C-alpha positions as CSV (number, residue, x, y, z in Angstrom):
1,M,1.9,27.3,-91.1
2,P,5.4,28.2,-90.0
3,I,7.5,25.8,-87.8
4,T,7.7,27.1,-84.2
5,F,10.2,26.1,-81.5
6,K,9.6,25.8,-77.7
7,Q,11.8,24.7,-74.8
8,L,10.3,21.6,-73.2
9,K,10.2,21.7,-69.4
10,T,7.0,20.0,-68.1
11,L,6.0,16.4,-68.3
12,E,3.2,17.5,-70.7
13,D,5.7,19.2,-72.9
14,L,8.0,16.2,-73.0
15,N,5.4,13.4,-73.5
16,P,5.4,13.7,-77.4
17,C,9.1,12.9,-77.4
18,E,8.2,9.2,-76.6
19,G,6.2,8.9,-79.8
20,L,8.9,10.5,-81.9
21,Q,11.5,8.1,-80.6
22,K,9.3,5.2,-81.8
23,V,8.8,6.7,-85.2
24,V,12.3,8.0,-85.9
25,W,14.4,5.1,-84.5
26,K,11.7,2.4,-84.3
27,F,12.8,1.8,-80.7
28,N,11.0,-0.7,-78.5
29,K,10.1,0.2,-74.9
30,D,13.5,-0.9,-73.5
31,D,15.4,1.7,-75.5
32,I,13.0,4.6,-75.2
33,I,13.9,7.4,-72.7
34,P,10.8,8.0,-70.7
35,P,9.5,11.6,-70.6
36,R,9.5,11.5,-66.8
37,F,13.2,10.8,-66.7
38,M,13.8,13.5,-69.4
39,R,12.0,16.0,-67.1
40,V,14.2,15.2,-64.1
41,L,17.3,15.7,-66.3
42,C,16.0,19.0,-67.7
43,K,15.3,20.3,-64.1
44,H,18.9,19.5,-63.2
45,G,21.1,20.9,-66.0
46,G,19.7,19.1,-69.1
47,F,17.9,20.7,-72.0
48,A,15.1,19.9,-74.4
49,M,13.7,21.9,-77.3
50,G,10.8,20.9,-79.5
51,A,9.9,21.9,-83.1
52,F,6.2,22.2,-83.9
53,D,3.9,22.3,-86.9
54,G,0.9,23.9,-85.4
55,N,0.3,21.9,-82.2
56,T,2.1,18.8,-83.4
57,M,5.7,18.1,-82.4
58,I,7.7,17.2,-85.4
59,G,11.2,17.2,-83.9
60,F,13.2,17.6,-80.7
61,V,16.7,17.8,-79.3
62,F,17.6,16.5,-75.8
63,G,20.8,17.1,-73.9
64,V,22.1,16.0,-70.5
65,P,24.7,17.6,-68.1
66,A,28.2,16.4,-68.8
67,I,31.9,17.0,-67.9
68,H,34.6,17.2,-70.6
69,Y,38.2,18.3,-70.2
70,G,37.4,18.8,-66.5
71,R,34.8,21.5,-67.2
72,P,31.0,21.6,-67.3
73,S,29.5,20.8,-70.7
74,Q,26.4,19.3,-72.2
75,H,26.1,16.0,-74.1
76,S,23.4,16.1,-76.8
77,H,21.9,12.6,-76.6
78,M,19.1,12.8,-79.1
79,L,18.1,14.8,-82.2
80,A,15.0,13.6,-83.9
81,V,13.0,15.0,-86.8
82,L,10.1,13.2,-88.5
83,P,11.0,11.8,-91.9
84,E,8.6,14.0,-93.8
85,Y,10.1,17.2,-92.3
86,R,13.7,16.4,-93.0
87,N,15.9,18.5,-95.3
88,H,14.1,21.7,-94.2
89,N,16.8,22.9,-91.8
90,I,14.8,21.9,-88.7
91,G,17.7,19.9,-87.2
92,F,20.0,22.8,-87.7
93,R,17.6,25.2,-86.0
94,L,17.1,22.9,-83.0
95,K,20.9,22.6,-82.6
96,T,21.4,26.4,-82.8
97,A,18.6,26.9,-80.2
98,Q,20.5,24.4,-78.0
99,R,23.7,26.4,-78.5
100,E,22.1,29.7,-77.5
101,E,20.7,28.2,-74.3
102,A,24.0,26.6,-73.4
103,L,25.9,29.9,-73.9
104,R,23.3,31.6,-71.6
105,R,24.3,29.0,-69.0
106,N,28.0,29.8,-69.5
107,I,28.6,26.4,-71.2
108,D,30.9,26.6,-74.3
109,L,31.1,22.9,-75.3
110,I,28.3,20.5,-76.5
111,T,29.2,17.0,-77.5
112,W,27.3,14.2,-79.2
113,A,27.9,10.9,-80.9
114,F,27.3,10.2,-84.6
115,D,27.7,7.3,-87.0
116,P,30.9,8.0,-89.0
117,L,29.5,6.2,-92.0
118,Q,26.4,8.4,-92.4
119,S,27.6,11.1,-94.8
120,K,24.6,13.4,-94.4
121,N,25.0,13.5,-90.7
122,A,28.7,14.2,-91.1
123,H,27.9,17.1,-93.5
124,L,25.4,18.6,-91.0
125,N,27.6,18.2,-88.0
126,I,31.0,19.3,-89.5
127,N,30.2,21.7,-92.3
128,K,26.9,23.3,-91.2
129,L,27.5,23.4,-87.4
130,G,31.3,23.4,-87.2
131,V,32.1,20.5,-84.9
132,I,35.4,18.8,-84.8
133,A,36.1,15.1,-83.8
134,C,39.1,13.5,-82.3
135,S,37.8,10.4,-80.5
136,Y,36.1,7.2,-81.7
137,D,34.0,4.7,-79.7
138,I,33.6,1.1,-80.8
139,N,30.0,-0.1,-80.3
140,L,29.1,2.8,-78.0
141,Y,25.5,1.4,-77.6
142,G,26.5,-2.3,-78.1
143,E,26.5,-4.4,-81.2
144,S,22.9,-3.6,-81.9
145,S,19.7,-2.0,-80.5
146,S,16.0,-2.3,-81.2
147,S,16.4,0.4,-83.8
148,K,16.7,-0.7,-87.4
149,L,19.0,2.3,-87.9
150,H,21.5,0.5,-85.6
151,S,21.2,-2.8,-87.3
152,G,23.9,-4.5,-89.4
153,L,27.0,-2.6,-88.6
154,G,27.2,-2.2,-84.9
155,T,27.2,1.2,-83.2
156,D,30.7,2.7,-83.7
157,R,30.6,6.5,-83.2
158,L,32.6,9.6,-83.6
159,L,32.4,12.1,-80.8
160,A,31.4,15.6,-82.1
161,E,32.9,18.5,-80.1
162,W,31.0,21.7,-80.7
163,W,33.0,24.6,-79.3
164,L,30.2,27.1,-79.2
165,A,32.2,30.3,-78.7
166,S,35.0,29.6,-81.2
167,D,35.4,31.9,-84.2
168,K,34.8,29.0,-86.5
169,V,31.3,28.2,-85.1
170,K,30.4,31.9,-84.8
171,I,31.1,32.3,-88.5
172,I,29.2,29.2,-89.5
173,V,26.1,30.0,-87.6
174,G,26.2,33.6,-88.8
175,E,27.2,35.5,-85.7
176,N,30.5,36.7,-87.1
177,T,30.0,38.0,-90.7
178,R,33.5,39.5,-91.0
179,G,35.5,36.2,-90.9
180,T,35.6,33.3,-93.2
181,V,36.0,29.6,-92.5
182,K,38.7,27.9,-94.5
183,K,37.5,25.6,-97.2
184,P,38.2,21.9,-97.2
185,L,41.6,21.3,-98.7
186,T,41.6,19.2,-101.9
187,N,45.4,18.7,-101.9
188,G,45.5,16.4,-98.8
189,M,47.1,13.0,-99.1
190,N,44.6,10.2,-99.6
191,I,44.5,7.6,-96.8
192,N,42.5,5.4,-99.1
193,R,41.4,5.8,-102.7
194,A,38.3,3.7,-103.2
195,E,37.2,2.6,-106.7
196,Y,33.8,1.8,-108.1
197,D,32.8,-1.6,-109.5
198,G,30.7,-2.1,-112.5
199,Q,27.5,-1.8,-110.5
200,G,28.3,1.6,-109.0
201,M,29.5,0.1,-105.7
202,L,32.3,1.9,-103.9
203,L,34.7,-0.8,-102.9
204,P,36.9,-0.4,-99.8
205,E,40.7,-0.3,-100.2
206,E,43.1,-0.9,-97.4
207,P,44.1,2.4,-95.7
208,D,47.7,3.7,-95.7
209,L,48.5,4.0,-92.0
210,S,52.1,5.3,-92.6
211,L,51.2,8.8,-93.6
212,T,52.5,11.9,-91.8
213,D,51.3,14.7,-94.0
214,D,49.6,17.7,-92.3
215,V,46.3,17.1,-94.2
216,L,44.8,13.7,-94.9
217,L,41.7,12.6,-96.7
218,L,39.6,9.5,-95.7
219,E,36.9,8.5,-98.2
220,I,33.7,6.9,-97.1
221,P,30.6,5.7,-99.1
222,D,28.1,8.4,-99.9
223,D,25.1,6.2,-99.0
224,I,26.0,3.4,-96.5
225,D,22.3,2.5,-96.0
226,K,21.9,1.6,-99.7
227,M,25.1,-0.4,-99.5
228,K,23.8,-2.3,-96.4
229,V,20.9,-3.5,-98.5
230,S,22.8,-4.3,-101.7
231,N,26.1,-5.6,-100.3
232,I,26.3,-6.1,-96.6
233,D,29.8,-7.7,-96.8
234,A,31.2,-4.5,-98.4
235,A,29.5,-2.4,-95.7
236,H,31.2,-4.5,-93.0
237,K,34.5,-4.0,-94.7
238,W,33.9,-0.2,-94.7
239,R,33.2,-0.3,-91.0
240,A,36.4,-2.2,-90.3
241,L,38.4,0.2,-92.5
242,I,37.3,3.4,-91.0
243,Q,37.4,2.0,-87.5
244,K,41.1,1.0,-87.9
245,T,41.9,4.3,-89.7
246,F,40.3,6.7,-87.2
247,L,41.8,4.9,-84.2
248,H,45.2,5.0,-85.7
249,Y,45.3,8.6,-86.8
250,F,43.5,10.0,-83.8
251,N,46.2,8.3,-81.7
252,A,48.8,9.8,-84.0
253,G,47.6,13.3,-83.3
254,Y,45.1,14.1,-86.0
255,Y,41.5,15.3,-85.7
256,V,38.6,15.8,-88.1
257,D,38.0,19.5,-89.0
258,S,36.0,19.4,-92.2
259,F,34.0,17.2,-94.5
260,Q,34.7,17.4,-98.2
261,V,32.1,16.7,-101.0
262,E,33.2,16.3,-104.6
263,R,31.2,15.5,-107.7
264,E,32.4,13.4,-110.6
265,G,29.6,13.5,-113.1
266,N,26.6,11.9,-111.4
267,I,28.8,10.4,-108.7
268,R,29.1,12.1,-105.3
269,R,32.4,11.4,-103.4
270,V,32.8,12.3,-99.7
271,Y,35.9,12.6,-97.5
272,Y,36.7,13.3,-93.9
273,V,39.5,15.9,-93.8
274,L,42.0,15.1,-91.0
275,E,44.5,17.7,-89.8
276,R,47.1,17.7,-87.1
277,L,45.8,18.4,-83.6
278,T,47.3,21.1,-81.5
279,T,48.4,19.9,-78.1
280,P,46.7,20.6,-75.8
281,Y,43.6,21.1,-77.9
282,R,42.0,24.5,-77.9
283,P,39.2,25.8,-80.1
284,M,40.6,26.8,-83.4
285,T,40.4,30.3,-84.8
286,Y,40.1,31.1,-88.5
287,D,41.2,34.1,-90.5
């Protein structure tokens, strides 16, 4: 049966979101957003869309009204997909539906927070959706929450900025087939160059905070969740490294524009690509 999508407006529509929050994030009742509150927000500028397999909700996206750069925008607070339905483009389709509705409301910017050490999320957000990032929050949700996904490394977050009407985003989501998005640059200067130990663990190296090149590469582990299980001390060092690096280079006028994936045999190496930020920032256009 094909996956279908439906905007969620009524309390009955939104009730299944509570169960998905429990399954996806393992939240207890203190951290779950009640459907009745979601309904109030959706009636007053918010947005919710569900993905369904038959009559069963298998994912949803939920956004709230926001103000960024002094203009109306939307902050996408939750995107959930059941584990057995992941890697089937459902998250991407929920986000593009959210974009279409925002544009109908004359909103051209959606933001959301994501864990900078989760490489799969970074790839989806930056490469498949076309977001940029130029701000970093330390412990946005506190040092921990009831979710196991938030345990162990705090809740540092990058803020994704999704400029919905930019040429870059239009090309990536397939609206503009005449342009091309520039590929991640492989000749950027390495902020850090991590090395593997004998057990296949990517060890953090101190970042170089003195660089002024136009393009910089920041390497992160490909699988931080696996590292948290096998070597939590190394994971903590990675958190401290990227926190220090992002705060420094964002303050120095850089932003994240792409996410680079390289393969060395069976090893997958991943890098944030930082480029100089235009001042004041405007959505970038691409040839």
